[in-house]
DORODO-963074 format. One line per field, with one value per residue: x, y, z of N, C-alpha, C, CB in turn; residue in one letter. Coordinates in steps of 0.2 Angstrom, whole numbers, m for minus. Atoms other than C-alpha are relative to their C-alpha. Glycine has a CB too. Layout:
N
n_xx c(X,...)
n_yy c(Y,...)
n_zz c(Z,...)
ca_xx c(X,...)
ca_yy c(Y,...)
ca_zz c(Z,...)
c_xx c(X,...)
c_yy c(Y,...)
c_zz c(Z,...)
cb_xx c(X,...)
cb_yy c(Y,...)
cb_zz c(Z,...)
residuo c(A,...)
//
This chain:
295
n_xx c(5,1,0,3,3,9,3,8,5,3,m4,m4,m7,m4,m4,m3,3,m1,9,3,6,5,0,m10,m2,m4,m6,m3,m2,m6,m4,m2,m6,m9,m1,5,m1,m6,3,5,6,0,m2,m7,m7,m3,m4,m5,m1,5,m1,3,5,2,8,6,5,2,8,2,4,1,8,1,5,0,0,8,2,m6,m1,m3,m4,m5,m5,m7,3,m6,m7,m8,0,5,m2,5,m2,4,m3,0,3,m2,7,1,m4,2,8,m1,m4,m9,m4,m2,0,m4,m8,0,2,1,7,2,0,8,m1,2,6,4,4,7,2,4,8,0,2,m7,4,m4,m5,1,3,m2,m5,1,m5,0,m2,m6,1,m4,m3,m4,m6,m1,m6,0,m7,m4,m3,m4,m6,3,m1,7,3,2,3,6,m3,1,7,4,6,4,9,3,m1,2,m4,5,m2,3,m2,0,m6,m6,m2,3,0,6,9,1,0,5,4,4,m2,m5,2,m6,5,4,m6,m7,0,m7,m5,1,5,m1,m7,m3,4,m1,5,7,4,3,5,5,7,2,8,1,m4,m8,m6,m9,m1,m7,m4,m6,m6,m1,m4,m8,m4,3,1,m5,m3,1,m3,m7,0,3,m6,m5,1,3,1,8,2,7,7,m1,5,m3,6,m4,1,7,1,5,6,2,6,2,2,5,7,4,m2,0,m5,m4,m7,m1,m6,0,m5,m2,6,2,1,5,1,6,m2,6,m4,1,m4,m2,m1,m2,m8,m3,4,m6,m4,m7,0,m4,m4,0,m9,m2,m2)
n_yy c(2,8,1,8,2,m1,2,m3,4,2,m1,5,m2,m1,m9,m2,m6,m3,m3,m8,1,3,1,3,m3,5,m3,4,m3,m4,6,0,m5,3,8,6,2,4,5,m4,m3,m8,m5,1,m7,m4,4,m2,m6,m6,m6,1,m2,m4,4,m4,m4,4,0,m7,m4,6,2,1,4,1,8,4,0,4,5,m1,6,m1,m7,4,9,4,m1,4,5,m1,5,0,0,2,0,m8,m2,7,5,3,3,4,3,4,5,0,m5,m2,m7,0,3,7,2,m3,m2,7,m4,2,m1,m6,1,2,m7,m2,m7,m2,3,6,5,5,5,7,5,6,m1,4,m1,m6,m6,m4,m9,m4,m8,m2,m7,2,m6,m1,m2,m6,m1,5,2,5,0,m7,m1,m3,m8,m2,7,m2,m5,6,2,m3,0,7,4,5,6,8,7,7,7,7,3,5,2,m3,m8,m5,m4,4,2,m7,m3,2,m6,m5,2,m6,m5,m8,m5,0,m3,m1,m6,m1,3,m6,0,5,0,6,6,5,m3,m1,7,6,5,4,3,5,m1,m5,2,m2,8,m1,m9,0,m7,5,m2,8,5,2,m4,m4,0,m2,6,5,0,0,9,2,m3,5,7,m2,m7,m3,m4,m7,5,3,0,6,m1,0,2,1,2,8,m1,2,4,4,m2,5,m3,m5,m4,m4,m3,m8,m1,m6,m1,m8,m6,5,0,3,5,5,5,7,6,6,7,4,7,4,6,3,0,6,1,m3,2,3,5,3,2,9,0,5,m1)
n_zz c(4,3,5,0,6,m1,7,0,m2,6,4,m1,1,m6,0,m6,m4,m7,m4,m3,m4,2,9,4,4,5,1,4,7,m4,m2,5,4,m1,2,1,m7,m2,m6,m6,3,1,m5,0,3,m6,m6,0,0,0,1,7,0,m7,m2,m2,4,3,m1,3,6,2,m2,m6,m4,m6,m2,0,6,4,m4,m1,1,m3,3,3,2,0,m3,3,m3,m6,m5,m8,m7,m3,m7,m5,m7,m6,m3,5,1,m4,2,2,m3,3,m2,5,3,7,0,2,6,5,3,5,2,3,6,1,1,m7,m4,1,m5,m4,2,4,m5,0,1,m5,3,m3,m5,m5,m5,m4,2,m6,1,m4,0,1,2,8,3,8,2,4,6,0,m6,0,m5,m2,m7,m2,0,6,2,1,6,5,0,2,m3,m4,3,m5,1,m3,0,0,m3,0,m4,3,0,5,m1,m1,6,4,m4,0,9,7,4,m5,m4,m3,3,m2,2,6,2,m3,m2,1,m5,m6,m6,m6,0,m4,2,m7,m5,2,m3,5,m2,5,m4,3,1,m7,m6,m1,m2,m1,m2,m3,3,4,m7,m4,3,0,3,3,9,1,m2,5,6,0,0,8,5,m1,4,7,1,m1,7,m1,2,m5,m6,m5,m4,m5,m5,0,m6,m2,2,7,0,6,4,4,6,0,m3,4,m3,m1,m2,0,m4,m3,5,5,m1,1,5,m1,4,m2,1,5,0,6,2,m6,3,m8,1,1,7,2,4,m2,m1,m5,1,1,m5,2,4)
ca_xx c(m42,m53,m51,m60,m67,m87,m98,m116,m132,m136,m118,m105,m90,m77,m72,m63,m68,m64,m77,m82,m92,m108,m103,m88,m80,m76,m59,m59,m54,m39,m32,m32,m22,m7,m7,m14,m20,m9,m12,m20,m33,m37,m27,m10,m2,m3,1,15,19,9,18,11,m3,m8,m19,m25,m35,m38,m57,m59,m71,m72,m92,m100,m112,m121,m116,m133,m132,m116,m109,m93,m80,m63,m50,m38,m46,m30,m15,3,3,m8,2,m5,m1,m5,m7,m5,m15,m11,m31,m33,m17,m25,m43,m34,m24,m7,6,14,17,23,42,39,26,31,19,8,5,m16,m19,m24,m38,m47,m53,m70,m77,m91,m110,m100,m104,m90,m95,m92,m82,m89,m103,m96,m82,m80,m76,m72,m71,m57,m59,m43,m33,m24,m9,m6,11,16,36,46,52,67,77,66,72,56,59,58,44,29,37,33,15,2,m13,m25,m41,m52,m50,m59,m48,m60,m54,m58,m52,m46,m29,m21,m10,m14,m12,m24,m38,m37,m37,m53,m62,m71,m62,m52,m65,m56,m64,m74,m59,m42,m39,m22,m7,m9,m25,m20,m4,m4,m12,m7,m21,m37,m52,m57,m74,m85,m105,m113,m131,m129,m120,m105,m91,m74,m69,m51,m38,m24,m14,m15,m5,11,19,14,12,29,37,27,34,51,49,40,54,67,61,52,52,35,29,16,0,5,m7,m1,m16,m11,m17,m36,m41,m51,m68,m66,m82,m90,m99,m116,m129,m137,m127,m123,m105,m100,m81,m78,m58,m58,m55,m57,m75,m86,m84,m100,m104,m116,m112,m119,m116,m122,m110,m104,m99,m95,m75,m72,m79,m64,m55,m38,m35,m29,m12,m7,6,8,14)
ca_yy c(120,105,98,83,74,77,71,82,75,62,66,55,67,67,86,93,105,116,118,137,134,128,127,119,128,120,121,107,117,125,108,101,115,108,92,75,67,55,40,51,59,76,83,75,89,100,86,86,103,114,129,124,134,147,137,152,160,144,145,163,168,148,142,137,123,119,103,96,97,86,69,67,53,48,63,50,35,28,30,27,15,13,8,2,3,m10,m12,7,9,m1,m4,m10,m20,m28,m31,m41,m51,m50,m40,m37,m19,m11,m14,m33,m32,m21,m10,m20,m12,m11,m14,4,m4,m7,13,18,35,42,34,18,2,m11,m28,m44,m56,m71,m75,m85,m76,m60,m43,m31,m9,2,20,29,46,44,55,60,63,79,77,62,55,42,38,55,60,62,80,83,70,82,95,78,79,85,84,71,61,49,30,14,m1,m16,m33,m51,m59,m74,m83,m74,m59,m44,m37,m50,m50,m29,m28,m35,m22,m9,m13,6,20,37,52,63,75,79,94,102,100,120,117,103,108,93,78,68,77,72,62,47,39,27,22,8,11,26,15,21,8,18,34,36,51,48,57,38,30,22,29,45,52,59,42,32,41,41,21,19,30,19,4,11,28,39,47,64,54,41,36,30,25,28,15,9,13,m3,m5,m13,m25,m36,m29,m37,m33,m16,m9,8,16,33,37,53,61,79,94,81,78,63,47,37,21,6,m11,m27,m46,m49,m57,m65,m83,m97,m96,m113,m110,m98,m97,m107,m125,m133,m137,m158,m161,m176,m168)
ca_zz c(13,8,m8,m17,m32,m34,m48,m53,m46,m61,m68,m74,m77,m63,m56,m44,m31,m16,m2,3,16,11,m10,m19,m30,m48,m51,m64,m81,m68,m64,m80,m88,m77,m85,m87,m69,m60,m48,m36,m48,m53,m40,m42,m52,m36,m23,m32,m34,m24,m31,m48,m44,m32,m20,m10,m25,m34,m28,m35,m49,m51,m53,m38,m32,m16,m6,m7,m25,m29,m24,m17,m25,m17,m18,m22,m32,m35,m24,m29,m15,2,18,34,51,60,79,85,99,114,118,100,101,120,111,99,110,102,110,94,86,70,78,76,62,52,40,26,11,3,m15,m23,m31,m15,m12,m14,m10,1,0,m8,m3,4,m2,12,2,14,23,36,42,51,43,54,51,56,57,54,51,32,28,10,5,m3,m8,m11,5,8,24,30,50,61,63,45,42,43,30,17,21,10,19,28,24,35,30,33,35,30,38,34,49,41,39,24,26,31,11,5,20,19,m3,m10,m20,m10,4,7,6,9,9,8,5,8,20,16,31,36,44,55,62,74,66,84,93,84,90,78,79,71,72,64,61,74,86,94,91,89,101,103,97,88,104,109,95,97,83,78,60,62,68,55,39,46,48,30,22,30,19,4,m5,m2,m18,m18,m18,m8,8,25,36,52,62,69,88,101,96,79,75,63,48,40,25,26,37,36,44,48,51,57,61,70,57,44,43,39,29,26,17,16,16,5,6,m12,m17,m1,m3,11,15,10,m8,m11,m26,m26,m20,m3,m4,m7,8,0,m15)
c_xx c(m1,m1,m3,m4,m7,m4,m7,m4,m1,7,5,7,4,2,2,m2,3,m6,3,m4,m5,0,5,0,3,5,4,5,8,7,3,4,7,3,m5,0,5,m3,m6,m5,2,6,9,5,3,2,7,5,m4,1,m3,m6,m2,m6,m5,m4,m2,m9,m2,m3,m2,m9,m1,m5,m2,2,m4,m1,6,1,9,3,7,5,4,m2,5,8,5,0,m4,3,m1,4,m2,1,3,m3,m2,m7,m1,5,m3,m6,2,4,7,5,5,m2,3,7,m1,m3,1,m7,m2,m3,m8,1,m4,m8,m6,m6,m5,m1,m5,m6,4,m2,7,m6,4,0,m4,m5,m1,6,2,6,m1,2,5,1,9,1,4,6,2,6,1,8,2,3,4,5,m2,0,m9,m2,0,m8,m6,1,0,m7,m5,m6,m2,m7,m2,0,m1,4,m5,5,m3,4,m1,9,4,4,m2,m2,m5,m7,m1,1,m6,m2,m4,2,3,m5,4,m5,m2,4,7,m1,10,4,m1,m5,m1,7,3,m5,1,m5,m7,m6,m2,m5,m4,m6,m2,m7,m3,2,4,5,7,m1,4,4,7,7,2,3,6,5,m3,1,9,5,m2,2,9,3,m1,5,6,1,m3,0,m6,1,m7,m5,m2,m4,3,m7,3,m1,m10,0,m5,m6,m2,m7,m2,m5,m8,m3,m2,4,4,7,3,8,3,8,m3,2,m1,m8,m2,m2,m6,m2,m4,5,m6,4,m3,3,6,0,2,9,2,m1,5,2,7,m2,5,7,2,5,2,5,10)
c_yy c(m6,0,m7,0,m1,m3,5,m5,m5,1,m4,2,0,6,0,8,1,2,7,m1,m5,m3,m4,4,m4,0,m5,2,2,m6,m3,5,m4,m6,m6,m3,m5,m4,3,5,5,2,m2,4,4,m4,m1,5,5,6,2,4,4,m2,5,4,m7,m1,6,0,m9,m2,m6,m4,m2,m7,m5,m2,m5,m6,m2,m8,m1,3,m3,m8,m4,1,m4,m6,1,m5,0,m2,m6,m2,6,3,m4,m3,m3,m7,m6,m4,m6,m6,m3,6,4,7,1,m2,m7,m2,4,6,m5,7,m2,1,6,m1,m3,7,0,7,0,m1,m6,m6,m5,m8,m6,m4,m6,m1,m4,2,6,5,6,10,3,5,1,6,m3,6,m2,2,5,0,m7,0,m7,2,9,0,1,8,3,m3,4,6,m5,m1,5,4,m5,m1,m4,m6,m5,m4,m5,m5,m4,m4,m7,m1,2,6,6,3,m3,4,10,2,0,8,2,0,7,6,5,6,5,5,1,8,1,1,7,m1,m6,0,m4,m4,m6,2,0,m6,m4,m4,m2,m2,m5,0,6,m2,1,m8,2,6,1,8,m1,3,m8,m5,0,3,5,2,2,m6,m5,4,m1,m7,m2,3,m2,m7,2,9,3,3,5,m7,m6,2,m4,0,m2,m5,m2,1,m8,5,m2,m5,m2,6,m4,5,5,3,8,4,6,1,8,2,8,3,m2,1,m8,m4,m4,m5,m6,m7,m6,m7,m3,m5,m4,m8,m5,m1,m7,m1,4,m2,m3,m8,m1,m2,m8,0,m7,1,4)
c_zz c(m5,m7,m2,m9,2,m8,2,3,m7,m4,m1,0,8,1,6,4,6,3,5,1,m3,m9,m1,m6,m6,m3,m6,m7,3,m1,m6,m7,4,m2,3,8,1,6,3,m2,m3,3,1,m2,6,3,m1,2,2,m5,m8,m3,5,5,5,m4,m8,m1,m4,m7,m2,1,6,0,5,1,m1,m8,m3,4,1,m3,4,m2,m3,m3,m1,2,m1,3,6,4,6,5,5,8,4,4,5,0,m4,2,8,m2,m4,0,m2,1,m5,m2,m5,1,m2,m7,m5,m4,m6,m6,m5,m7,m3,m4,3,2,m5,2,3,m3,m6,3,0,0,5,m6,3,4,7,5,0,m4,5,m4,5,m2,2,m3,m5,0,m5,m2,m4,m5,2,5,m1,5,4,10,2,m1,m4,m5,m3,m6,m7,0,m4,2,4,m2,7,m5,3,m3,1,0,0,5,m1,2,m6,4,1,m8,m2,6,0,m8,m4,0,5,6,5,m2,4,m2,7,m2,4,3,1,7,4,6,5,1,6,m2,7,5,m1,0,m7,4,m6,3,m6,1,7,6,1,2,0,3,1,m2,0,4,3,m6,1,m4,m4,m7,m1,m2,m5,m7,0,0,m8,m4,0,m4,m7,m3,m1,m6,2,m3,6,8,5,5,7,7,4,11,1,m2,m5,2,m5,m4,m4,m5,4,6,m3,6,m2,5,0,4,1,m5,m6,m4,m1,m4,m1,m5,2,m2,m2,2,m6,m4,4,m3,6,m2,m3,m8,m5,m6,1,4,8,m3,1,6,m3,m7,0)
cb_xx c(1,m6,4,m7,3,m4,m1,m2,m7,m8,2,0,1,6,m6,7,m7,4,m4,1,m3,m6,2,2,4,m2,4,m6,m6,m2,m4,m3,m1,1,5,2,m7,7,6,5,m5,m6,m5,1,m3,m3,m4,0,2,m1,9,m2,m4,m2,2,2,5,3,m1,5,5,5,m5,m1,0,m6,1,m7,m1,7,m5,0,2,2,3,5,m6,0,m1,8,6,m9,5,m7,m1,m3,3,m1,m5,3,m6,1,8,m1,m5,m1,m5,2,3,m2,2,0,3,m4,m6,0,1,m9,7,m7,m1,5,0,4,4,m6,1,1,m7,6,m7,7,m2,m6,9,4,m4,1,6,3,m2,8,m8,7,m7,3,4,m5,7,m5,3,m1,6,5,m5,3,10,m9,6,m1,1,6,m1,m3,10,3,m2,m1,m4,0,0,m8,3,m8,7,m5,2,1,m1,m3,1,m3,3,4,7,1,1,5,6,m8,m4,m8,3,11,m8,10,m8,m8,m3,8,m6,0,9,m1,m6,m2,3,1,4,7,2,0,m8,6,m4,3,m7,4,m5,m8,1,0,0,4,m3,5,m1,0,m5,m8,m1,1,4,0,m7,2,m3,m10,m3,3,m9,m8,1,0,m5,m8,2,m2,m1,0,1,9,m7,7,m5,0,4,m4,m2,m1,m1,8,m5,m5,6,m7,m7,m9,4,m8,5,m6,5,m6,8,4,8,3,m4,m2,4,m6,6,m10,2,m1,0,0,4,m7,5,m5,4,m4,m8,5,0,5,0,m3,2,3,0,m6,m6)
cb_yy c(3,m3,1,m1,m6,12,m10,3,5,4,5,m3,8,m3,7,0,0,5,m10,8,6,4,5,m10,5,0,m1,m3,7,2,m4,m2,11,m1,m2,m6,m2,5,m2,4,2,5,m1,m5,7,5,m8,m1,0,3,1,m7,m5,7,m7,4,10,m4,0,5,6,m5,m4,5,m3,2,m1,6,7,3,m6,3,0,m5,6,0,m1,m1,m1,3,m4,m1,m1,m5,7,m4,m4,3,3,3,3,6,4,3,5,2,m5,m1,m4,m5,5,8,0,m3,0,m4,7,m7,1,6,m6,4,m3,m1,9,m4,7,5,8,0,m5,2,m2,m4,0,m1,0,m6,m4,m3,2,m5,4,m3,3,m4,4,2,1,5,m4,8,7,m1,m2,m2,0,2,7,m2,4,0,m6,3,3,m6,0,m3,0,2,m7,2,m1,m3,m1,0,m1,m2,2,1,m7,2,2,5,1,m11,m5,4,m5,m7,m2,m1,m5,0,1,1,m5,2,7,0,1,6,m2,8,1,m9,7,0,m3,0,7,2,3,m5,4,m6,8,m6,m9,1,m5,7,m7,1,3,m7,8,3,5,m4,1,m6,m4,4,8,4,m2,m3,7,4,m4,2,7,m2,m4,m2,1,6,m7,12,m4,1,m2,2,m5,8,4,m10,7,m3,4,m5,2,m7,2,m4,m5,m1,m5,3,m4,4,m4,2,m2,1,0,m9,4,1,m4,3,m2,0,m2,2,m4,4,2,2,0,m10,2,m6,4,1,4,6,m3,m5,3,m5,0,m5,3)
cb_zz c(m3,2,m3,7,m2,2,m1,m9,2,m3,1,m4,m5,1,m1,m1,2,0,8,m3,1,2,m4,m2,2,m4,7,m2,m3,9,3,0,2,6,3,m6,3,2,5,5,3,3,8,m3,m6,3,0,m3,m5,7,1,m1,0,m2,5,3,m3,4,9,m1,m8,3,m8,4,m1,2,5,3,m3,m2,m4,6,m8,2,5,7,m7,m6,6,2,0,m1,1,0,2,m5,1,m2,m1,8,1,m6,m2,5,m5,m2,0,m6,4,m5,5,m2,8,6,0,m3,m3,5,m3,4,m3,m5,m3,6,1,4,m4,1,m5,m3,m2,9,m9,7,2,4,m2,m3,m1,8,m8,6,0,0,8,m1,5,m8,4,m4,m2,5,2,m5,6,m7,m5,m4,1,8,3,m4,6,7,1,2,7,m3,m4,8,m10,4,m2,m2,5,m7,4,m7,5,m7,1,m7,m4,4,m5,1,11,4,m5,2,m7,0,m2,m4,1,m7,m2,1,m1,m7,7,m6,m4,m4,m4,m3,1,7,m9,3,1,m7,5,m2,5,m2,2,2,0,2,1,7,m5,m8,4,m2,5,m11,8,4,m7,m2,m5,3,m5,4,8,m1,m2,7,5,m3,1,6,4,0,m4,6,m8,m9,m9,1,m2,5,m3,1,3,m5,5,11,m1,m5,4,2,m3,5,m3,1,2,m1,0,6,m4,4,m5,6,0,3,m6,2,1,1,m1,m7,6,m11,6,m4,m6,6,m5,3,9,5,m1,4,m4,7,m6,2,3,m10,12,m2,m4)
residuo c(M,H,I,G,L,F,R,E,R,G,G,D,R,L,R,A,G,V,V,V,G,D,E,V,A,D,V,T,D,R,L,E,A,L,G,P,A,G,P,A,G,L,W,Q,P,V,I,E,D,P,S,A,I,D,L,T,S,L,A,D,G,A,E,R,R,P,L,S,E,I,S,W,D,S,P,L,P,R,P,G,K,I,L,G,A,P,A,N,Y,R,A,H,V,A,E,M,G,N,P,N,T,I,Y,E,W,G,M,F,L,I,A,N,S,S,V,I,G,P,E,G,T,V,E,L,P,Y,T,D,V,R,T,D,H,E,A,E,L,A,V,V,I,G,R,T,A,R,N,V,P,R,S,E,A,L,D,H,V,F,G,Y,T,A,L,L,D,I,T,V,R,S,T,E,D,R,S,T,R,K,S,F,D,T,F,T,P,I,G,P,W,V,V,T,A,D,E,I,P,D,P,N,D,L,A,V,R,L,W,V,N,G,E,P,R,Q,S,S,T,T,A,L,M,I,Y,E,V,E,R,L,I,E,Y,A,S,S,V,M,T,L,Y,P,G,D,V,I,A,T,G,T,P,E,G,V,G,P,L,V,N,G,D,R,V,V,C,E,V,E,R,I,G,R,L,E,V,N,V,S,D,R,H,A,K,P,Y,A,S,R,E,G,E,A,A,D,A,S,V)
//
């Protein structure tokens, strides 16, 4: 099942939808009857307890609209937390010139305020520091997970989506460089886990202005999805609606004003965003002051 959040063309209200062919079934009222939206949005009650409603019949009888008449938002507007996996493809490790992987780096947190949806705009912060694209498969946690063994990890997954991990190549730690507002496009929807029996065998591709930049497969990840969940849950409790970004393959590259970025994950779909530098400024003029070594 493909589930997401959408708006009617020209409309303001965020609605919940299930993709049925080339239409979307509007199930907003049915989800609202389950309780208030949570950190992950209108779908939070379902992510927390899929048995709360019969997903197989959720779209039955619901009003439908052609996909051409709606615009998608991020299916998870504010995940409880977003965890990132650095250096999780050998070829990417090689192109970055640093031999360390998750074993040495651990994982990092990305601010949930950085999330935008399809057709959103990535805002470049600096005029003179490179900002890169990173295409990734993202895992949506569906059951509270703490110290979960690898053999049980996929039992804690609700579904999967596509994610762009936008990154400034500066000196700050990863969580800062990846947490600027607009830096985490997610979407276009979440595909429930039953439709993706093996998340470790999916093609991941990215184009900028139609030019191929990244093309690989999750089969080449160093830490597969199960191992990522095992590792992450050994450090912190994972809650329903949390997101794990599984890392990016080789081919990362710079973004500039006016770029059109397309990220595609096999069996999930395409996530498309634009890039702007309308608010960019020189790196040296960023907020904060250099430390005075004499103090």
